[in-house]
PLY file of the C-alpha trace (Angstrom):
ply
format ascii 1.0
element vertex 355
property float x
property float y
property float z
element edge 354
property int vertex1
property int vertex2
end_header
53.50 -28.20 -21.45
49.96 -26.90 -21.71
47.42 -28.62 -19.38
44.66 -28.46 -22.05
44.15 -31.04 -24.84
45.52 -30.16 -28.24
41.96 -29.87 -29.62
41.30 -26.97 -27.23
44.61 -25.17 -27.82
44.85 -22.34 -30.34
47.97 -21.41 -32.33
49.93 -18.58 -30.73
49.16 -16.29 -33.67
45.41 -16.82 -33.26
45.60 -15.94 -29.57
47.45 -12.71 -30.37
44.94 -11.84 -33.07
41.98 -12.42 -30.73
43.57 -10.27 -28.05
44.13 -7.50 -30.56
40.51 -7.63 -31.73
39.27 -7.48 -28.15
41.46 -4.46 -27.47
40.26 -2.71 -30.59
36.59 -3.31 -29.70
36.78 -1.76 -26.24
36.59 1.91 -27.31
33.44 1.10 -29.32
31.63 -0.90 -26.63
32.30 1.18 -23.52
30.84 4.50 -24.70
27.72 2.70 -25.95
27.21 1.01 -22.59
27.88 4.25 -20.74
25.42 6.10 -22.96
22.70 3.52 -22.20
23.19 4.00 -18.47
23.14 7.79 -18.43
20.76 9.26 -15.86
17.53 10.66 -17.26
15.16 13.43 -16.16
12.19 12.66 -13.89
8.78 14.24 -13.28
7.47 15.26 -9.84
4.21 13.89 -8.40
1.22 14.17 -10.73
-1.29 15.29 -8.07
-0.69 18.06 -5.55
-2.67 20.24 -3.18
-2.59 24.01 -2.89
-0.78 24.99 0.32
0.73 21.52 0.85
4.45 21.06 0.18
5.51 18.61 -2.51
6.85 15.20 -1.57
10.66 15.04 -1.95
11.06 14.60 -5.70
14.40 14.25 -7.52
14.51 15.58 -11.09
17.38 13.32 -12.16
17.39 9.55 -11.83
21.06 9.56 -10.81
23.43 12.32 -9.75
25.67 13.50 -12.61
28.20 16.31 -12.01
28.34 16.93 -15.77
24.59 17.51 -16.17
22.18 20.34 -15.46
18.38 20.24 -15.31
16.01 23.01 -16.35
12.47 23.68 -17.56
12.67 24.09 -21.34
8.95 24.59 -22.02
5.78 25.29 -20.08
5.78 26.26 -16.42
5.95 24.65 -13.02
3.07 25.13 -10.57
3.24 28.53 -8.92
5.38 28.24 -5.80
7.34 25.21 -7.06
10.97 25.40 -8.22
13.54 23.12 -9.84
16.98 23.71 -8.34
20.22 21.90 -7.42
20.05 20.13 -4.07
23.46 18.39 -4.16
26.44 18.16 -6.54
25.09 16.85 -9.84
21.58 16.43 -8.42
18.40 18.46 -8.94
15.05 18.34 -7.18
11.56 19.82 -7.27
10.53 21.60 -4.10
8.11 24.19 -2.83
4.46 24.62 -1.98
1.91 25.10 -4.77
0.07 28.38 -4.26
-2.36 28.23 -7.19
-4.77 25.59 -8.45
-4.85 24.28 -12.01
-3.10 21.91 -14.40
0.53 22.73 -15.17
2.36 21.15 -18.13
6.10 21.52 -18.62
9.19 19.86 -20.07
12.19 18.92 -17.96
15.44 19.10 -19.93
18.66 17.44 -18.83
21.76 18.87 -20.53
25.02 16.89 -20.44
28.59 17.49 -21.53
29.43 15.60 -24.76
26.00 13.92 -24.96
22.68 14.97 -26.47
20.16 16.50 -24.03
17.30 14.38 -22.74
13.76 15.63 -22.07
10.56 14.44 -20.45
7.08 15.99 -20.55
5.31 16.32 -17.18
1.91 17.38 -15.88
1.03 18.34 -12.31
-2.59 18.97 -11.30
-2.98 21.19 -8.25
-6.31 21.01 -6.42
-7.71 22.74 -3.37
-6.75 21.13 -0.08
-9.63 19.36 1.67
-11.19 20.90 4.74
-10.02 19.36 8.00
-12.49 18.37 10.68
-12.09 16.49 13.94
-14.34 13.71 15.19
-13.75 13.25 18.89
-15.41 10.90 21.32
-15.20 10.43 25.07
-13.67 6.95 24.61
-13.04 4.41 21.85
-16.64 3.21 21.82
-18.06 6.69 21.59
-15.40 7.50 18.99
-16.46 4.60 16.74
-20.12 5.57 17.13
-19.39 9.19 16.21
-17.42 8.16 13.12
-20.35 5.98 12.07
-22.81 8.80 12.67
-20.71 11.18 10.57
-20.62 8.72 7.68
-23.94 6.84 7.64
-27.54 8.00 7.85
-28.58 4.34 8.11
-27.12 0.95 7.28
-28.65 -2.47 6.76
-25.36 -4.06 7.85
-23.17 -3.33 10.89
-19.92 -5.02 11.92
-19.12 -5.27 15.63
-15.72 -6.12 17.12
-13.97 -6.09 20.47
-12.57 -2.66 21.32
-10.23 -3.91 24.05
-7.94 -5.80 21.66
-7.13 -4.91 18.07
-7.00 -8.09 15.89
-10.73 -8.65 15.24
-11.35 -4.99 14.47
-8.40 -4.98 12.06
-9.82 -8.00 10.26
-13.24 -6.38 10.11
-12.13 -2.92 8.96
-11.46 -3.62 5.30
-14.34 -6.09 4.94
-16.80 -3.58 6.42
-15.44 -0.96 4.05
-15.91 -3.21 1.01
-19.55 -3.68 2.06
-19.95 0.05 2.70
-20.90 -0.68 6.30
-19.86 0.85 9.65
-17.65 -0.87 12.21
-18.59 -0.41 15.86
-16.73 -1.50 18.98
-17.89 -3.33 22.07
-16.55 -4.55 25.36
-16.16 -8.30 25.71
-18.90 -8.71 28.30
-21.31 -5.86 27.63
-22.47 -3.54 24.88
-21.51 0.09 25.63
-24.38 2.55 25.68
-22.91 4.62 22.83
-22.66 1.51 20.62
-26.18 0.45 21.49
-27.53 3.90 20.65
-25.74 3.89 17.29
-27.13 0.46 16.39
-30.60 1.77 17.22
-30.06 4.80 14.99
-28.70 2.75 12.06
-31.52 0.20 12.32
-29.59 -2.63 10.62
-31.04 -5.89 9.36
-27.80 -7.71 10.14
-25.14 -7.29 12.82
-21.96 -9.30 12.20
-19.98 -9.97 15.38
-16.34 -10.62 14.56
-14.51 -12.86 17.02
-15.21 -15.77 19.32
-16.85 -15.80 22.78
-13.64 -14.63 24.47
-13.74 -11.49 22.32
-17.49 -10.90 22.44
-19.52 -12.94 24.91
-22.65 -14.74 23.80
-24.61 -12.60 26.23
-23.80 -9.54 24.06
-25.20 -11.28 20.97
-28.29 -12.30 22.93
-28.82 -8.73 24.14
-28.64 -7.34 20.58
-31.15 -9.89 19.37
-33.45 -9.08 22.27
-33.15 -5.29 22.11
-33.43 -5.04 18.32
-36.23 -7.29 17.07
-35.90 -8.03 13.38
-32.11 -7.75 13.46
-30.20 -10.95 12.71
-26.97 -11.39 14.65
-24.24 -13.54 13.08
-20.94 -14.49 14.67
-17.89 -15.02 12.43
-14.87 -16.40 14.26
-11.85 -18.68 14.14
-9.54 -20.49 16.52
-7.15 -17.52 16.55
-6.73 -14.09 14.94
-5.40 -15.60 11.72
-8.12 -18.18 11.19
-10.66 -15.53 12.22
-9.36 -13.23 9.49
-9.64 -16.02 6.94
-13.12 -16.95 8.12
-14.40 -13.40 7.76
-12.90 -12.82 4.30
-14.26 -16.10 2.94
-17.72 -15.83 4.55
-20.23 -16.37 1.71
-22.49 -13.48 2.75
-20.52 -11.05 4.90
-17.03 -11.63 3.52
-15.35 -10.66 0.26
-16.32 -13.30 -2.32
-14.01 -12.10 -5.10
-11.22 -9.56 -5.31
-8.47 -8.87 -7.82
-6.23 -7.66 -4.99
-5.44 -8.60 -1.42
-3.28 -7.00 1.27
-1.20 -9.09 3.64
-0.39 -7.62 7.05
1.10 -8.98 10.23
-1.40 -9.86 12.92
1.19 -9.36 15.66
0.94 -5.56 15.62
-1.69 -3.10 14.46
0.01 -0.27 12.44
0.47 -1.99 9.06
-3.02 -3.49 8.88
-4.56 -0.26 10.12
-2.77 1.80 7.45
-3.52 -0.77 4.74
-7.28 -0.82 5.30
-8.19 2.47 3.53
-5.98 1.55 0.56
-7.55 -1.91 0.43
-11.08 -0.51 0.60
-10.31 1.78 -2.35
-9.58 -1.39 -4.35
-12.55 -3.36 -2.92
-9.96 -5.66 -1.41
-9.56 -7.27 2.02
-6.64 -7.21 4.45
-5.60 -10.70 5.48
-3.79 -11.03 8.80
-0.91 -13.51 8.72
1.97 -14.61 10.93
4.70 -12.62 9.21
7.52 -14.40 11.05
6.91 -17.67 9.21
8.74 -18.71 6.05
5.67 -19.31 3.91
1.90 -18.96 3.93
-0.16 -21.85 5.22
-2.27 -24.05 2.95
-5.37 -22.33 4.34
-3.98 -18.90 3.48
-3.17 -19.99 -0.03
-6.74 -21.26 -0.14
-7.99 -17.73 0.55
-5.93 -16.37 -2.35
-7.31 -19.06 -4.63
-10.93 -18.51 -3.55
-10.68 -14.78 -4.24
-8.89 -15.40 -7.58
-6.50 -12.55 -6.81
-3.95 -11.36 -9.36
-2.23 -8.79 -7.16
-0.77 -9.15 -3.66
0.42 -6.14 -1.69
2.55 -6.78 1.38
2.02 -4.14 4.06
5.17 -3.31 5.96
8.87 -4.09 5.88
10.72 -7.35 6.31
10.50 -7.18 10.09
6.71 -7.37 9.72
6.48 -9.98 6.96
9.54 -12.06 6.16
11.45 -12.05 2.90
10.87 -15.82 2.78
7.11 -15.32 2.53
7.61 -12.69 -0.16
9.94 -14.90 -2.21
7.59 -17.89 -2.11
4.70 -15.69 -3.24
6.62 -14.72 -6.36
6.14 -18.27 -7.57
2.36 -17.83 -7.84
0.11 -16.52 -10.63
-0.01 -12.96 -9.27
1.99 -9.79 -9.05
3.63 -9.16 -5.67
4.47 -5.71 -4.31
5.83 -4.71 -0.90
4.83 -1.31 0.48
6.70 -0.19 3.57
8.98 2.44 5.05
11.58 3.10 7.72
8.84 3.29 10.35
5.06 2.98 10.68
4.53 6.54 9.50
6.49 6.17 6.27
4.86 2.79 5.76
1.42 4.34 6.06
2.29 6.97 3.46
3.68 4.33 1.07
0.56 2.18 1.40
-1.85 4.98 0.65
0.25 7.10 -1.70
-0.22 4.50 -4.42
-3.82 5.63 -4.83
-3.42 9.41 -4.56
0 1
1 2
2 3
3 4
4 5
5 6
6 7
7 8
8 9
9 10
10 11
11 12
12 13
13 14
14 15
15 16
16 17
17 18
18 19
19 20
20 21
21 22
22 23
23 24
24 25
25 26
26 27
27 28
28 29
29 30
30 31
31 32
32 33
33 34
34 35
35 36
36 37
37 38
38 39
39 40
40 41
41 42
42 43
43 44
44 45
45 46
46 47
47 48
48 49
49 50
50 51
51 52
52 53
53 54
54 55
55 56
56 57
57 58
58 59
59 60
60 61
61 62
62 63
63 64
64 65
65 66
66 67
67 68
68 69
69 70
70 71
71 72
72 73
73 74
74 75
75 76
76 77
77 78
78 79
79 80
80 81
81 82
82 83
83 84
84 85
85 86
86 87
87 88
88 89
89 90
90 91
91 92
92 93
93 94
94 95
95 96
96 97
97 98
98 99
99 100
100 101
101 102
102 103
103 104
104 105
105 106
106 107
107 108
108 109
109 110
110 111
111 112
112 113
113 114
114 115
115 116
116 117
117 118
118 119
119 120
120 121
121 122
122 123
123 124
124 125
125 126
126 127
127 128
128 129
129 130
130 131
131 132
132 133
133 134
134 135
135 136
136 137
137 138
138 139
139 140
140 141
141 142
142 143
143 144
144 145
145 146
146 147
147 148
148 149
149 150
150 151
151 152
152 153
153 154
154 155
155 156
156 157
157 158
158 159
159 160
160 161
161 162
162 163
163 164
164 165
165 166
166 167
167 168
168 169
169 170
170 171
171 172
172 173
173 174
174 175
175 176
176 177
177 178
178 179
179 180
180 181
181 182
182 183
183 184
184 185
185 186
186 187
187 188
188 189
189 190
190 191
191 192
192 193
193 194
194 195
195 196
196 197
197 198
198 199
199 200
200 201
201 202
202 203
203 204
204 205
205 206
206 207
207 208
208 209
209 210
210 211
211 212
212 213
213 214
214 215
215 216
216 217
217 218
218 219
219 220
220 221
221 222
222 223
223 224
224 225
225 226
226 227
227 228
228 229
229 230
230 231
231 232
232 233
233 234
234 235
235 236
236 237
237 238
238 239
239 240
240 241
241 242
242 243
243 244
244 245
245 246
246 247
247 248
248 249
249 250
250 251
251 252
252 253
253 254
254 255
255 256
256 257
257 258
258 259
259 260
260 261
261 262
262 263
263 264
264 265
265 266
266 267
267 268
268 269
269 270
270 271
271 272
272 273
273 274
274 275
275 276
276 277
277 278
278 279
279 280
280 281
281 282
282 283
283 284
284 285
285 286
286 287
287 288
288 289
289 290
290 291
291 292
292 293
293 294
294 295
295 296
296 297
297 298
298 299
299 300
300 301
301 302
302 303
303 304
304 305
305 306
306 307
307 308
308 309
309 310
310 311
311 312
312 313
313 314
314 315
315 316
316 317
317 318
318 319
319 320
320 321
321 322
322 323
323 324
324 325
325 326
326 327
327 328
328 329
329 330
330 331
331 332
332 333
333 334
334 335
335 336
336 337
337 338
338 339
339 340
340 341
341 342
342 343
343 344
344 345
345 346
346 347
347 348
348 349
349 350
350 351
351 352
352 353
353 354
């Protein structure tokens, strides 16, 4: 006897009819679904440099042994080719040798299906000149970078050069203000840093970090040696609260930003790589404890005060946990993680977004 109530049982004939209809519908549904999932053609990167090899760029979204890719109209940049790189897979490769804007159409031809096309444009520009700025030590290095970038500055940020957290917090904020970041020893101001402050002639020097990072005697010496310069300390109980304090400072922080970058404060590579990308968006880098499962109430307070609508996580899941990422998805902002297999790939991913 059937275990189901009579009201839920169908006559045997109805069951056979339903099975027949389902069988008949399969040939119609499967090709349609397969057609919708066919791989399509892709464009290479939009911006390239003469003499610099292209980033690895597949021309097909998914390998298909029954498809072939070609250029059906226009031309690729000189020195760039589209060729098979694996069974059923095609890729763009090569090194552009001429500048200009190149427009072309990538055509994907398949067996038994209509071809698919996509129009692409690649702009090739001259590669920038490379120069080296080299100092005798980290303090001289920071001073030389400042000298190469600023003829003067009304605002200077100063952080401990013996440990990285305060300088990482200050990097993006200084960049948003268009100000240099100089380094100091905890107990004394290096001569190179002092000379650069004298050359810049700032109205304000912002010291990032507490007395253990930069002693009060250093602040007193700046105030004494540079009359008319106001020295302000911005600090917290630890590297995380210090980062929050600097970003939310009403004068020397970042009062509003549509974007924010989150980076672990345990190591330096992710925050260091994120700073230039953040500066290009007038955004700060907030140092957090990436091993935790969620942001703290104070960290959420920073997001709210900035009224951000975009959060970019710098680094992989070993730097900032998936738990933090998943809880952020519940907020009123877009969340994006930018990382790689190592610090070098992560750096490229962070900055490639804006190239």
